[in-house]
PDB file with SEQRES, HELIX, SHEET and CRYST1 records, atoms N, CA, C and O in Angstrom:
SEQRES   1 A   88  UNK UNK UNK UNK UNK UNK UNK UNK UNK UNK UNK UNK UNK          
SEQRES   2 A   88  UNK UNK UNK UNK UNK UNK UNK UNK UNK UNK UNK UNK UNK          
SEQRES   3 A   88  UNK UNK UNK UNK UNK UNK UNK UNK UNK UNK UNK UNK UNK          
SEQRES   4 A   88  UNK UNK UNK UNK UNK UNK UNK UNK UNK UNK UNK UNK UNK          
SEQRES   5 A   88  UNK UNK UNK UNK UNK UNK UNK UNK UNK UNK UNK UNK UNK          
SEQRES   6 A   88  UNK UNK UNK UNK UNK UNK UNK UNK UNK UNK UNK UNK UNK          
SEQRES   7 A   88  UNK UNK UNK UNK UNK UNK UNK UNK UNK UNK                      
HELIX    1 AA1 UNK A   10  UNK A   12  5                                   3    
HELIX    2 AA2 UNK A   15  UNK A   25  1                                  11    
HELIX    3 AA3 UNK A   29  UNK A   52  1                                  24    
HELIX    4 AA4 UNK A   59  UNK A   83  1                                  25    
CRYST1    1.000    1.000    1.000  90.00  90.00  90.00 P 1           1          
ATOM      1  N   UNK A   1     -18.083  -2.450 -13.148  1.00  0.00           N  
ATOM      2  CA  UNK A   1     -17.365  -3.691 -13.350  1.00  0.00           C  
ATOM      3  C   UNK A   1     -17.038  -3.833 -14.819  1.00  0.00           C  
ATOM      4  O   UNK A   1     -17.885  -3.587 -15.678  1.00  0.00           O  
ATOM      5  N   UNK A   2     -15.835  -4.222 -15.105  1.00  0.00           N  
ATOM      6  CA  UNK A   2     -15.361  -4.394 -16.469  1.00  0.00           C  
ATOM      7  C   UNK A   2     -15.640  -5.809 -16.934  1.00  0.00           C  
ATOM      8  O   UNK A   2     -15.170  -6.773 -16.330  1.00  0.00           O  
ATOM      9  N   UNK A   3     -16.404  -5.932 -18.005  1.00  0.00           N  
ATOM     10  CA  UNK A   3     -16.662  -7.261 -18.552  1.00  0.00           C  
ATOM     11  C   UNK A   3     -15.978  -7.370 -19.915  1.00  0.00           C  
ATOM     12  O   UNK A   3     -16.142  -6.511 -20.781  1.00  0.00           O  
ATOM     13  N   UNK A   4     -15.223  -8.425 -20.078  1.00  0.00           N  
ATOM     14  CA  UNK A   4     -14.469  -8.645 -21.314  1.00  0.00           C  
ATOM     15  C   UNK A   4     -15.051  -9.861 -22.020  1.00  0.00           C  
ATOM     16  O   UNK A   4     -15.170 -10.926 -21.416  1.00  0.00           O  
ATOM     17  N   UNK A   5     -15.418  -9.716 -23.297  1.00  0.00           N  
ATOM     18  CA  UNK A   5     -15.891 -10.894 -24.030  1.00  0.00           C  
ATOM     19  C   UNK A   5     -14.810 -11.957 -24.109  1.00  0.00           C  
ATOM     20  O   UNK A   5     -13.621 -11.641 -24.067  1.00  0.00           O  
ATOM     21  N   UNK A   6     -15.209 -13.198 -24.222  1.00  0.00           N  
ATOM     22  CA  UNK A   6     -14.246 -14.308 -24.199  1.00  0.00           C  
ATOM     23  C   UNK A   6     -13.244 -14.240 -25.349  1.00  0.00           C  
ATOM     24  O   UNK A   6     -12.087 -14.624 -25.178  1.00  0.00           O  
ATOM     25  N   UNK A   7     -13.667 -13.760 -26.509  1.00  0.00           N  
ATOM     26  CA  UNK A   7     -12.758 -13.737 -27.644  1.00  0.00           C  
ATOM     27  C   UNK A   7     -11.920 -12.454 -27.702  1.00  0.00           C  
ATOM     28  O   UNK A   7     -11.162 -12.270 -28.655  1.00  0.00           O  
ATOM     29  N   UNK A   8     -12.037 -11.567 -26.716  1.00  0.00           N  
ATOM     30  CA  UNK A   8     -11.302 -10.305 -26.721  1.00  0.00           C  
ATOM     31  C   UNK A   8     -10.039 -10.430 -25.892  1.00  0.00           C  
ATOM     32  O   UNK A   8     -10.060 -10.988 -24.796  1.00  0.00           O  
ATOM     33  N   UNK A   9      -8.954  -9.915 -26.410  1.00  0.00           N  
ATOM     34  CA  UNK A   9      -7.684  -9.898 -25.711  1.00  0.00           C  
ATOM     35  C   UNK A   9      -7.702  -8.776 -24.673  1.00  0.00           C  
ATOM     36  O   UNK A   9      -8.311  -7.732 -24.905  1.00  0.00           O  
ATOM     37  N   UNK A  10      -7.049  -8.979 -23.548  1.00  0.00           N  
ATOM     38  CA  UNK A  10      -7.013  -7.965 -22.493  1.00  0.00           C  
ATOM     39  C   UNK A  10      -6.350  -6.688 -22.994  1.00  0.00           C  
ATOM     40  O   UNK A  10      -6.706  -5.598 -22.547  1.00  0.00           O  
ATOM     41  N   UNK A  11      -5.405  -6.800 -23.900  1.00  0.00           N  
ATOM     42  CA  UNK A  11      -4.695  -5.624 -24.402  1.00  0.00           C  
ATOM     43  C   UNK A  11      -5.540  -4.805 -25.369  1.00  0.00           C  
ATOM     44  O   UNK A  11      -5.121  -3.720 -25.771  1.00  0.00           O  
ATOM     45  N   UNK A  12      -6.705  -5.285 -25.751  1.00  0.00           N  
ATOM     46  CA  UNK A  12      -7.598  -4.561 -26.645  1.00  0.00           C  
ATOM     47  C   UNK A  12      -8.629  -3.731 -25.886  1.00  0.00           C  
ATOM     48  O   UNK A  12      -9.460  -3.075 -26.514  1.00  0.00           O  
ATOM     49  N   UNK A  13      -8.600  -3.741 -24.573  1.00  0.00           N  
ATOM     50  CA  UNK A  13      -9.558  -2.981 -23.769  1.00  0.00           C  
ATOM     51  C   UNK A  13      -9.184  -1.507 -23.842  1.00  0.00           C  
ATOM     52  O   UNK A  13      -8.012  -1.164 -23.687  1.00  0.00           O  
ATOM     53  N   UNK A  14     -10.153  -0.632 -24.075  1.00  0.00           N  
ATOM     54  CA  UNK A  14      -9.847   0.812 -24.129  1.00  0.00           C  
ATOM     55  C   UNK A  14      -9.270   1.313 -22.815  1.00  0.00           C  
ATOM     56  O   UNK A  14      -9.648   0.852 -21.738  1.00  0.00           O  
ATOM     57  N   UNK A  15      -8.348   2.264 -22.922  1.00  0.00           N  
ATOM     58  CA  UNK A  15      -7.641   2.801 -21.762  1.00  0.00           C  
ATOM     59  C   UNK A  15      -8.606   3.435 -20.762  1.00  0.00           C  
ATOM     60  O   UNK A  15      -8.438   3.245 -19.557  1.00  0.00           O  
ATOM     61  N   UNK A  16      -9.605   4.178 -21.222  1.00  0.00           N  
ATOM     62  CA  UNK A  16     -10.523   4.844 -20.290  1.00  0.00           C  
ATOM     63  C   UNK A  16     -11.345   3.828 -19.492  1.00  0.00           C  
ATOM     64  O   UNK A  16     -11.726   4.110 -18.356  1.00  0.00           O  
ATOM     65  N   UNK A  17     -11.621   2.671 -20.053  1.00  0.00           N  
ATOM     66  CA  UNK A  17     -12.333   1.627 -19.302  1.00  0.00           C  
ATOM     67  C   UNK A  17     -11.453   1.068 -18.196  1.00  0.00           C  
ATOM     68  O   UNK A  17     -11.936   0.828 -17.089  1.00  0.00           O  
ATOM     69  N   UNK A  18     -10.187   0.859 -18.470  1.00  0.00           N  
ATOM     70  CA  UNK A  18      -9.273   0.347 -17.445  1.00  0.00           C  
ATOM     71  C   UNK A  18      -9.105   1.351 -16.321  1.00  0.00           C  
ATOM     72  O   UNK A  18      -9.042   0.973 -15.152  1.00  0.00           O  
ATOM     73  N   UNK A  19      -9.031   2.624 -16.665  1.00  0.00           N  
ATOM     74  CA  UNK A  19      -8.842   3.675 -15.658  1.00  0.00           C  
ATOM     75  C   UNK A  19     -10.040   3.738 -14.706  1.00  0.00           C  
ATOM     76  O   UNK A  19      -9.852   3.834 -13.494  1.00  0.00           O  
ATOM     77  N   UNK A  20     -11.255   3.687 -15.228  1.00  0.00           N  
ATOM     78  CA  UNK A  20     -12.411   3.751 -14.347  1.00  0.00           C  
ATOM     79  C   UNK A  20     -12.551   2.477 -13.531  1.00  0.00           C  
ATOM     80  O   UNK A  20     -12.998   2.533 -12.385  1.00  0.00           O  
ATOM     81  N   UNK A  21     -12.183   1.338 -14.083  1.00  0.00           N  
ATOM     82  CA  UNK A  21     -12.241   0.080 -13.340  1.00  0.00           C  
ATOM     83  C   UNK A  21     -11.204   0.087 -12.219  1.00  0.00           C  
ATOM     84  O   UNK A  21     -11.505  -0.341 -11.105  1.00  0.00           O  
ATOM     85  N   UNK A  22      -9.996   0.561 -12.492  1.00  0.00           N  
ATOM     86  CA  UNK A  22      -8.961   0.613 -11.468  1.00  0.00           C  
ATOM     87  C   UNK A  22      -9.343   1.578 -10.352  1.00  0.00           C  
ATOM     88  O   UNK A  22      -9.017   1.342  -9.188  1.00  0.00           O  
ATOM     89  N   UNK A  23     -10.031   2.661 -10.698  1.00  0.00           N  
ATOM     90  CA  UNK A  23     -10.427   3.633  -9.690  1.00  0.00           C  
ATOM     91  C   UNK A  23     -11.426   3.013  -8.707  1.00  0.00           C  
ATOM     92  O   UNK A  23     -11.367   3.301  -7.512  1.00  0.00           O  
ATOM     93  N   UNK A  24     -12.338   2.171  -9.189  1.00  0.00           N  
ATOM     94  CA  UNK A  24     -13.327   1.554  -8.318  1.00  0.00           C  
ATOM     95  C   UNK A  24     -12.774   0.336  -7.583  1.00  0.00           C  
ATOM     96  O   UNK A  24     -13.352  -0.076  -6.577  1.00  0.00           O  
ATOM     97  N   UNK A  25     -11.677  -0.251  -8.050  1.00  0.00           N  
ATOM     98  CA  UNK A  25     -11.111  -1.437  -7.426  1.00  0.00           C  
ATOM     99  C   UNK A  25     -10.146  -1.085  -6.299  1.00  0.00           C  
ATOM    100  O   UNK A  25      -9.819  -1.945  -5.482  1.00  0.00           O  
ATOM    101  N   UNK A  26      -9.689   0.150  -6.241  1.00  0.00           N  
ATOM    102  CA  UNK A  26      -8.704   0.555  -5.234  1.00  0.00           C  
ATOM    103  C   UNK A  26      -9.379   0.726  -3.872  1.00  0.00           C  
ATOM    104  O   UNK A  26     -10.557   1.076  -3.804  1.00  0.00           O  
ATOM    105  N   UNK A  27      -8.629   0.479  -2.776  1.00  0.00           N  
ATOM    106  CA  UNK A  27      -9.197   0.706  -1.446  1.00  0.00           C  
ATOM    107  C   UNK A  27      -9.399   2.198  -1.212  1.00  0.00           C  
ATOM    108  O   UNK A  27      -8.767   3.016  -1.880  1.00  0.00           O  
ATOM    109  N   UNK A  28     -10.261   2.561  -0.284  1.00  0.00           N  
ATOM    110  CA  UNK A  28     -10.454   3.984   0.008  1.00  0.00           C  
ATOM    111  C   UNK A  28      -9.152   4.622   0.444  1.00  0.00           C  
ATOM    112  O   UNK A  28      -8.416   4.031   1.234  1.00  0.00           O  
ATOM    113  N   UNK A  29      -8.846   5.818  -0.050  1.00  0.00           N  
ATOM    114  CA  UNK A  29      -7.549   6.440   0.247  1.00  0.00           C  
ATOM    115  C   UNK A  29      -7.350   6.736   1.723  1.00  0.00           C  
ATOM    116  O   UNK A  29      -6.223   6.658   2.212  1.00  0.00           O  
ATOM    117  N   UNK A  30      -8.408   7.072   2.449  1.00  0.00           N  
ATOM    118  CA  UNK A  30      -8.210   7.370   3.869  1.00  0.00           C  
ATOM    119  C   UNK A  30      -7.829   6.123   4.650  1.00  0.00           C  
ATOM    120  O   UNK A  30      -7.069   6.213   5.613  1.00  0.00           O  
ATOM    121  N   UNK A  31      -8.341   4.962   4.257  1.00  0.00           N  
ATOM    122  CA  UNK A  31      -7.980   3.709   4.925  1.00  0.00           C  
ATOM    123  C   UNK A  31      -6.526   3.368   4.639  1.00  0.00           C  
ATOM    124  O   UNK A  31      -5.778   3.005   5.546  1.00  0.00           O  
ATOM    125  N   UNK A  32      -6.129   3.485   3.382  1.00  0.00           N  
ATOM    126  CA  UNK A  32      -4.761   3.159   2.984  1.00  0.00           C  
ATOM    127  C   UNK A  32      -3.754   4.065   3.686  1.00  0.00           C  
ATOM    128  O   UNK A  32      -2.754   3.588   4.223  1.00  0.00           O  
ATOM    129  N   UNK A  33      -4.015   5.359   3.682  1.00  0.00           N  
ATOM    130  CA  UNK A  33      -3.106   6.317   4.320  1.00  0.00           C  
ATOM    131  C   UNK A  33      -3.127   6.152   5.835  1.00  0.00           C  
ATOM    132  O   UNK A  33      -2.077   6.192   6.477  1.00  0.00           O  
ATOM    133  N   UNK A  34      -4.310   5.967   6.409  1.00  0.00           N  
ATOM    134  CA  UNK A  34      -4.417   5.832   7.860  1.00  0.00           C  
ATOM    135  C   UNK A  34      -3.690   4.604   8.399  1.00  0.00           C  
ATOM    136  O   UNK A  34      -2.932   4.694   9.364  1.00  0.00           O  
ATOM    137  N   UNK A  35      -3.930   3.452   7.762  1.00  0.00           N  
ATOM    138  CA  UNK A  35      -3.222   2.248   8.208  1.00  0.00           C  
ATOM    139  C   UNK A  35      -1.722   2.372   7.971  1.00  0.00           C  
ATOM    140  O   UNK A  35      -0.924   1.893   8.776  1.00  0.00           O  
ATOM    141  N   UNK A  36      -1.336   3.009   6.876  1.00  0.00           N  
ATOM    142  CA  UNK A  36       0.088   3.209   6.613  1.00  0.00           C  
ATOM    143  C   UNK A  36       0.749   4.014   7.719  1.00  0.00           C  
ATOM    144  O   UNK A  36       1.835   3.672   8.186  1.00  0.00           O  
ATOM    145  N   UNK A  37       0.081   5.093   8.135  1.00  0.00           N  
ATOM    146  CA  UNK A  37       0.651   5.931   9.200  1.00  0.00           C  
ATOM    147  C   UNK A  37       0.685   5.186  10.536  1.00  0.00           C  
ATOM    148  O   UNK A  37       1.650   5.304  11.291  1.00  0.00           O  
ATOM    149  N   UNK A  38      -0.374   4.416  10.825  1.00  0.00           N  
ATOM    150  CA  UNK A  38      -0.368   3.660  12.074  1.00  0.00           C  
ATOM    151  C   UNK A  38       0.714   2.588  12.094  1.00  0.00           C  
ATOM    152  O   UNK A  38       1.402   2.415  13.100  1.00  0.00           O  
ATOM    153  N   UNK A  39       0.866   1.868  10.984  1.00  0.00           N  
ATOM    154  CA  UNK A  39       1.888   0.825  10.933  1.00  0.00           C  
ATOM    155  C   UNK A  39       3.299   1.400  10.974  1.00  0.00           C  
ATOM    156  O   UNK A  39       4.200   0.795  11.556  1.00  0.00           O  
ATOM    157  N   UNK A  40       3.495   2.564  10.360  1.00  0.00           N  
ATOM    158  CA  UNK A  40       4.844   3.140  10.406  1.00  0.00           C  
ATOM    159  C   UNK A  40       5.164   3.632  11.820  1.00  0.00           C  
ATOM    160  O   UNK A  40       6.309   3.543  12.262  1.00  0.00           O  
ATOM    161  N   UNK A  41       4.155   4.150  12.531  1.00  0.00           N  
ATOM    162  CA  UNK A  41       4.383   4.543  13.934  1.00  0.00           C  
ATOM    163  C   UNK A  41       4.712   3.317  14.790  1.00  0.00           C  
ATOM    164  O   UNK A  41       5.597   3.372  15.644  1.00  0.00           O  
ATOM    165  N   UNK A  42       4.012   2.231  14.564  1.00  0.00           N  
ATOM    166  CA  UNK A  42       4.296   1.006  15.301  1.00  0.00           C  
ATOM    167  C   UNK A  42       5.703   0.495  14.985  1.00  0.00           C  
ATOM    168  O   UNK A  42       6.437   0.097  15.890  1.00  0.00           O  
ATOM    169  N   UNK A  43       6.074   0.505  13.723  1.00  0.00           N  
ATOM    170  CA  UNK A  43       7.398   0.025  13.323  1.00  0.00           C  
ATOM    171  C   UNK A  43       8.518   0.871  13.884  1.00  0.00           C  
ATOM    172  O   UNK A  43       9.526   0.347  14.359  1.00  0.00           O  
ATOM    173  N   UNK A  44       8.340   2.188  13.828  1.00  0.00           N  
ATOM    174  CA  UNK A  44       9.370   3.081  14.379  1.00  0.00           C  
ATOM    175  C   UNK A  44       9.471   2.881  15.895  1.00  0.00           C  
ATOM    176  O   UNK A  44      10.566   2.878  16.457  1.00  0.00           O  
ATOM    177  N   UNK A  45       8.328   2.716  16.540  1.00  0.00           N  
ATOM    178  CA  UNK A  45       8.354   2.449  17.989  1.00  0.00           C  
ATOM    179  C   UNK A  45       9.079   1.160  18.336  1.00  0.00           C  
ATOM    180  O   UNK A  45       9.855   1.123  19.290  1.00  0.00           O  
ATOM    181  N   UNK A  46       8.835   0.112  17.577  1.00  0.00           N  
ATOM    182  CA  UNK A  46       9.523  -1.153  17.814  1.00  0.00           C  
ATOM    183  C   UNK A  46      11.022  -1.028  17.530  1.00  0.00           C  
ATOM    184  O   UNK A  46      11.846  -1.584  18.256  1.00  0.00           O  
ATOM    185  N   UNK A  47      11.367  -0.293  16.466  1.00  0.00           N  
ATOM    186  CA  UNK A  47      12.778  -0.132  16.135  1.00  0.00           C  
ATOM    187  C   UNK A  47      13.507   0.669  17.216  1.00  0.00           C  
ATOM    188  O   UNK A  47      14.628   0.325  17.590  1.00  0.00           O  
ATOM    189  N   UNK A  48      12.882   1.725  17.713  1.00  0.00           N  
ATOM    190  CA  UNK A  48      13.491   2.517  18.787  1.00  0.00           C  
ATOM    191  C   UNK A  48      13.628   1.665  20.042  1.00  0.00           C  
ATOM    192  O   UNK A  48      14.653   1.714  20.722  1.00  0.00           O  
ATOM    193  N   UNK A  49      12.594   0.883  20.350  1.00  0.00           N  
ATOM    194  CA  UNK A  49      12.666   0.003  21.517  1.00  0.00           C  
ATOM    195  C   UNK A  49      13.762  -1.028  21.396  1.00  0.00           C  
ATOM    196  O   UNK A  49      14.413  -1.366  22.384  1.00  0.00           O  
ATOM    197  N   UNK A  50      13.974  -1.533  20.189  1.00  0.00           N  
ATOM    198  CA  UNK A  50      15.042  -2.506  19.967  1.00  0.00           C  
ATOM    199  C   UNK A  50      16.412  -1.868  20.098  1.00  0.00           C  
ATOM    200  O   UNK A  50      17.319  -2.440  20.704  1.00  0.00           O  
ATOM    201  N   UNK A  51      16.559  -0.681  19.527  1.00  0.00           N  
ATOM    202  CA  UNK A  51      17.865  -0.004  19.578  1.00  0.00           C  
ATOM    203  C   UNK A  51      18.220   0.463  20.990  1.00  0.00           C  
ATOM    204  O   UNK A  51      19.400   0.522  21.335  1.00  0.00           O  
ATOM    205  N   UNK A  52      17.230   0.793  21.805  1.00  0.00           N  
ATOM    206  CA  UNK A  52      17.509   1.229  23.170  1.00  0.00           C  
ATOM    207  C   UNK A  52      17.615   0.051  24.138  1.00  0.00           C  
ATOM    208  O   UNK A  52      17.998   0.234  25.294  1.00  0.00           O  
ATOM    209  N   UNK A  53      17.278  -1.164  23.675  1.00  0.00           N  
ATOM    210  CA  UNK A  53      17.410  -2.340  24.524  1.00  0.00           C  
ATOM    211  C   UNK A  53      16.179  -2.634  25.364  1.00  0.00           C  
ATOM    212  O   UNK A  53      16.208  -3.551  26.184  1.00  0.00           O  
ATOM    213  N   UNK A  54      15.103  -1.888  25.186  1.00  0.00           N  
ATOM    214  CA  UNK A  54      13.889  -2.126  25.969  1.00  0.00           C  
ATOM    215  C   UNK A  54      13.105  -3.323  25.440  1.00  0.00           C  
ATOM    216  O   UNK A  54      12.436  -4.017  26.206  1.00  0.00           O  
ATOM    217  N   UNK A  55      13.184  -3.567  24.138  1.00  0.00           N  
ATOM    218  CA  UNK A  55      12.465  -4.675  23.502  1.00  0.00           C  
ATOM    219  C   UNK A  55      13.478  -5.562  22.809  1.00  0.00           C  
ATOM    220  O   UNK A  55      14.416  -5.066  22.184  1.00  0.00           O  
ATOM    221  N   UNK A  56      13.298  -6.867  22.912  1.00  0.00           N  
ATOM    222  CA  UNK A  56      14.193  -7.770  22.191  1.00  0.00           C  
ATOM    223  C   UNK A  56      13.426  -8.420  21.045  1.00  0.00           C  
ATOM    224  O   UNK A  56      12.353  -8.989  21.246  1.00  0.00           O  
ATOM    225  N   UNK A  57      13.974  -8.330  19.870  1.00  0.00           N  
ATOM    226  CA  UNK A  57      13.398  -8.969  18.684  1.00  0.00           C  
ATOM    227  C   UNK A  57      14.412  -9.955  18.133  1.00  0.00           C  
ATOM    228  O   UNK A  57      15.603  -9.653  18.045  1.00  0.00           O  
ATOM    229  N   UNK A  58      13.933 -11.137  17.764  1.00  0.00           N  
ATOM    230  CA  UNK A  58      14.852 -12.080  17.129  1.00  0.00           C  
ATOM    231  C   UNK A  58      15.045 -11.673  15.665  1.00  0.00           C  
ATOM    232  O   UNK A  58      14.358 -10.777  15.173  1.00  0.00           O  
ATOM    233  N   UNK A  59      15.957 -12.316  14.984  1.00  0.00           N  
ATOM    234  CA  UNK A  59      16.323 -11.900  13.622  1.00  0.00           C  
ATOM    235  C   UNK A  59      15.164 -11.930  12.631  1.00  0.00           C  
ATOM    236  O   UNK A  59      15.015 -10.975  11.868  1.00  0.00           O  
ATOM    237  N   UNK A  60      14.333 -12.980  12.599  1.00  0.00           N  
ATOM    238  CA  UNK A  60      13.221 -12.944  11.621  1.00  0.00           C  
ATOM    239  C   UNK A  60      12.249 -11.782  11.855  1.00  0.00           C  
ATOM    240  O   UNK A  60      11.784 -11.161  10.899  1.00  0.00           O  
ATOM    241  N   UNK A  61      11.945 -11.488  13.117  1.00  0.00           N  
ATOM    242  CA  UNK A  61      11.045 -10.370  13.414  1.00  0.00           C  
ATOM    243  C   UNK A  61      11.690  -9.039  13.024  1.00  0.00           C  
ATOM    244  O   UNK A  61      11.010  -8.135  12.540  1.00  0.00           O  
ATOM    245  N   UNK A  62      12.997  -8.923  13.236  1.00  0.00           N  
ATOM    246  CA  UNK A  62      13.687  -7.700  12.864  1.00  0.00           C  
ATOM    247  C   UNK A  62      13.710  -7.536  11.342  1.00  0.00           C  
ATOM    248  O   UNK A  62      13.583  -6.420  10.836  1.00  0.00           O  
ATOM    249  N   UNK A  63      13.871  -8.637  10.616  1.00  0.00           N  
ATOM    250  CA  UNK A  63      13.839  -8.572   9.156  1.00  0.00           C  
ATOM    251  C   UNK A  63      12.489  -8.141   8.627  1.00  0.00           C  
ATOM    252  O   UNK A  63      12.408  -7.353   7.685  1.00  0.00           O  
ATOM    253  N   UNK A  64      11.423  -8.656   9.231  1.00  0.00           N  
ATOM    254  CA  UNK A  64      10.072  -8.250   8.828  1.00  0.00           C  
ATOM    255  C   UNK A  64       9.841  -6.778   9.158  1.00  0.00           C  
ATOM    256  O   UNK A  64       9.214  -6.053   8.386  1.00  0.00           O  
ATOM    257  N   UNK A  65      10.343  -6.350  10.289  1.00  0.00           N  
ATOM    258  CA  UNK A  65      10.195  -4.946  10.688  1.00  0.00           C  
ATOM    259  C   UNK A  65      10.889  -4.017   9.703  1.00  0.00           C  
ATOM    260  O   UNK A  65      10.328  -2.994   9.311  1.00  0.00           O  
ATOM    261  N   UNK A  66      12.097  -4.363   9.303  1.00  0.00           N  
ATOM    262  CA  UNK A  66      12.832  -3.533   8.337  1.00  0.00           C  
ATOM    263  C   UNK A  66      12.104  -3.528   6.988  1.00  0.00           C  
ATOM    264  O   UNK A  66      11.989  -2.479   6.354  1.00  0.00           O  
ATOM    265  N   UNK A  67      11.619  -4.673   6.554  1.00  0.00           N  
ATOM    266  CA  UNK A  67      10.882  -4.739   5.284  1.00  0.00           C  
ATOM    267  C   UNK A  67       9.605  -3.903   5.359  1.00  0.00           C  
ATOM    268  O   UNK A  67       9.253  -3.222   4.397  1.00  0.00           O  
ATOM    269  N   UNK A  68       8.919  -3.951   6.486  1.00  0.00           N  
ATOM    270  CA  UNK A  68       7.716  -3.129   6.651  1.00  0.00           C  
ATOM    271  C   UNK A  68       8.044  -1.648   6.580  1.00  0.00           C  
ATOM    272  O   UNK A  68       7.347  -0.879   5.919  1.00  0.00           O  
ATOM    273  N   UNK A  69       9.105  -1.253   7.261  1.00  0.00           N  
ATOM    274  CA  UNK A  69       9.470   0.166   7.257  1.00  0.00           C  
ATOM    275  C   UNK A  69       9.897   0.645   5.862  1.00  0.00           C  
ATOM    276  O   UNK A  69       9.804   1.836   5.563  1.00  0.00           O  
ATOM    277  N   UNK A  70      10.360  -0.266   5.018  1.00  0.00           N  
ATOM    278  CA  UNK A  70      10.728   0.124   3.656  1.00  0.00           C  
ATOM    279  C   UNK A  70       9.529   0.154   2.714  1.00  0.00           C  
ATOM    280  O   UNK A  70       9.540   0.911   1.744  1.00  0.00           O  
ATOM    281  N   UNK A  71       8.497  -0.647   2.971  1.00  0.00           N  
ATOM    282  CA  UNK A  71       7.363  -0.709   2.051  1.00  0.00           C  
ATOM    283  C   UNK A  71       6.152   0.122   2.471  1.00  0.00           C  
ATOM    284  O   UNK A  71       5.348   0.502   1.619  1.00  0.00           O  
ATOM    285  N   UNK A  72       6.008   0.410   3.750  1.00  0.00           N  
ATOM    286  CA  UNK A  72       4.838   1.153   4.212  1.00  0.00           C  
ATOM    287  C   UNK A  72       4.760   2.569   3.622  1.00  0.00           C  
ATOM    288  O   UNK A  72       3.651   3.040   3.372  1.00  0.00           O  
ATOM    289  N   UNK A  73       5.862   3.261   3.390  1.00  0.00           N  
ATOM    290  CA  UNK A  73       5.729   4.590   2.753  1.00  0.00           C  
ATOM    291  C   UNK A  73       5.016   4.543   1.405  1.00  0.00           C  
ATOM    292  O   UNK A  73       4.394   5.531   1.015  1.00  0.00           O  
ATOM    293  N   UNK A  74       5.086   3.429   0.684  1.00  0.00           N  
ATOM    294  CA  UNK A  74       4.353   3.341  -0.579  1.00  0.00           C  
ATOM    295  C   UNK A  74       2.839   3.311  -0.331  1.00  0.00           C  
ATOM    296  O   UNK A  74       2.072   3.788  -1.167  1.00  0.00           O  
ATOM    297  N   UNK A  75       2.404   2.761   0.800  1.00  0.00           N  
ATOM    298  CA  UNK A  75       0.979   2.818   1.158  1.00  0.00           C  
ATOM    299  C   UNK A  75       0.549   4.262   1.335  1.00  0.00           C  
ATOM    300  O   UNK A  75      -0.489   4.683   0.824  1.00  0.00           O  
ATOM    301  N   UNK A  76       1.359   5.016   2.066  1.00  0.00           N  
ATOM    302  CA  UNK A  76       1.007   6.401   2.359  1.00  0.00           C  
ATOM    303  C   UNK A  76       1.020   7.223   1.073  1.00  0.00           C  
ATOM    304  O   UNK A  76       0.101   8.005   0.828  1.00  0.00           O  
ATOM    305  N   UNK A  77       2.043   7.053   0.260  1.00  0.00           N  
ATOM    306  CA  UNK A  77       2.119   7.787  -1.009  1.00  0.00           C  
ATOM    307  C   UNK A  77       0.954   7.395  -1.915  1.00  0.00           C  
ATOM    308  O   UNK A  77       0.348   8.256  -2.553  1.00  0.00           O  
ATOM    309  N   UNK A  78       0.640   6.101  -1.975  1.00  0.00           N  
ATOM    310  CA  UNK A  78      -0.487   5.630  -2.781  1.00  0.00           C  
ATOM    311  C   UNK A  78      -1.809   6.212  -2.308  1.00  0.00           C  
ATOM    312  O   UNK A  78      -2.650   6.591  -3.124  1.00  0.00           O  
ATOM    313  N   UNK A  79      -1.996   6.286  -1.005  1.00  0.00           N  
ATOM    314  CA  UNK A  79      -3.227   6.878  -0.470  1.00  0.00           C  
ATOM    315  C   UNK A  79      -3.343   8.353  -0.793  1.00  0.00           C  
ATOM    316  O   UNK A  79      -4.427   8.841  -1.112  1.00  0.00           O  
ATOM    317  N   UNK A  80      -2.227   9.064  -0.712  1.00  0.00           N  
ATOM    318  CA  UNK A  80      -2.250  10.495  -1.047  1.00  0.00           C  
ATOM    319  C   UNK A  80      -2.536  10.688  -2.534  1.00  0.00           C  
ATOM    320  O   UNK A  80      -3.300  11.578  -2.907  1.00  0.00           O  
ATOM    321  N   UNK A  81      -1.932   9.864  -3.380  1.00  0.00           N  
ATOM    322  CA  UNK A  81      -2.205   9.970  -4.822  1.00  0.00           C  
ATOM    323  C   UNK A  81      -3.659   9.641  -5.140  1.00  0.00           C  
ATOM    324  O   UNK A  81      -4.257  10.264  -6.017  1.00  0.00           O  
ATOM    325  N   UNK A  82      -4.230   8.670  -4.436  1.00  0.00           N  
ATOM    326  CA  UNK A  82      -5.643   8.366  -4.653  1.00  0.00           C  
ATOM    327  C   UNK A  82      -6.531   9.517  -4.197  1.00  0.00           C  
ATOM    328  O   UNK A  82      -7.554   9.799  -4.822  1.00  0.00           O  
ATOM    329  N   UNK A  83      -6.149  10.178  -3.117  1.00  0.00           N  
ATOM    330  CA  UNK A  83      -6.906  11.334  -2.672  1.00  0.00           C  
ATOM    331  C   UNK A  83      -6.883  12.441  -3.725  1.00  0.00           C  
ATOM    332  O   UNK A  83      -7.879  13.132  -3.939  1.00  0.00           O  
ATOM    333  N   UNK A  84      -5.748  12.595  -4.368  1.00  0.00           N  
ATOM    334  CA  UNK A  84      -5.625  13.621  -5.410  1.00  0.00           C  
ATOM    335  C   UNK A  84      -6.178  13.167  -6.744  1.00  0.00           C  
ATOM    336  O   UNK A  84      -6.169  13.931  -7.709  1.00  0.00           O  
ATOM    337  N   UNK A  85      -6.664  11.926  -6.817  1.00  0.00           N  
ATOM    338  CA  UNK A  85      -7.217  11.324  -8.043  1.00  0.00           C  
ATOM    339  C   UNK A  85      -6.185  11.199  -9.143  1.00  0.00           C  
ATOM    340  O   UNK A  85      -6.527  11.238 -10.324  1.00  0.00           O  
ATOM    341  N   UNK A  86      -4.925  11.050  -8.769  1.00  0.00           N  
ATOM    342  CA  UNK A  86      -3.846  10.864  -9.733  1.00  0.00           C  
ATOM    343  C   UNK A  86      -3.414   9.412  -9.675  1.00  0.00           C  
ATOM    344  O   UNK A  86      -2.309   9.112  -9.223  1.00  0.00           O  
ATOM    345  N   UNK A  87      -4.276   8.501 -10.131  1.00  0.00           N  
ATOM    346  CA  UNK A  87      -4.008   7.085 -10.001  1.00  0.00           C  
ATOM    347  C   UNK A  87      -2.844   6.659 -10.888  1.00  0.00           C  
ATOM    348  O   UNK A  87      -1.939   5.960 -10.430  1.00  0.00           O  
ATOM    349  N   UNK A  88      -2.860   7.068 -12.137  1.00  0.00           N  
ATOM    350  CA  UNK A  88      -1.827   6.629 -13.077  1.00  0.00           C  
ATOM    351  C   UNK A  88      -0.877   7.757 -13.390  1.00  0.00           C  
ATOM    352  O   UNK A  88       0.062   7.577 -14.166  1.00  0.00           O  
TER     353      UNK A  88                                                      
END                                                                             
């Protein structure tokens, strides 16, 4: 855990301290990558169902689905980078 004295500015913290703190604050990479893959499979399934007419989604749900499909790959990429220990 990173402890900063009250009179110290956040920008004065040594870089190696921030790196080790960020490494311990991140979620486990297998959880991040696993949930990312599961959510992207769910999203693709819903999108295919909508396009084939099997499932009906109203506009707000479709907007959330598109936003999820655009952001979930960053979860997967982030999990892979954490696995490789290339955080920054």
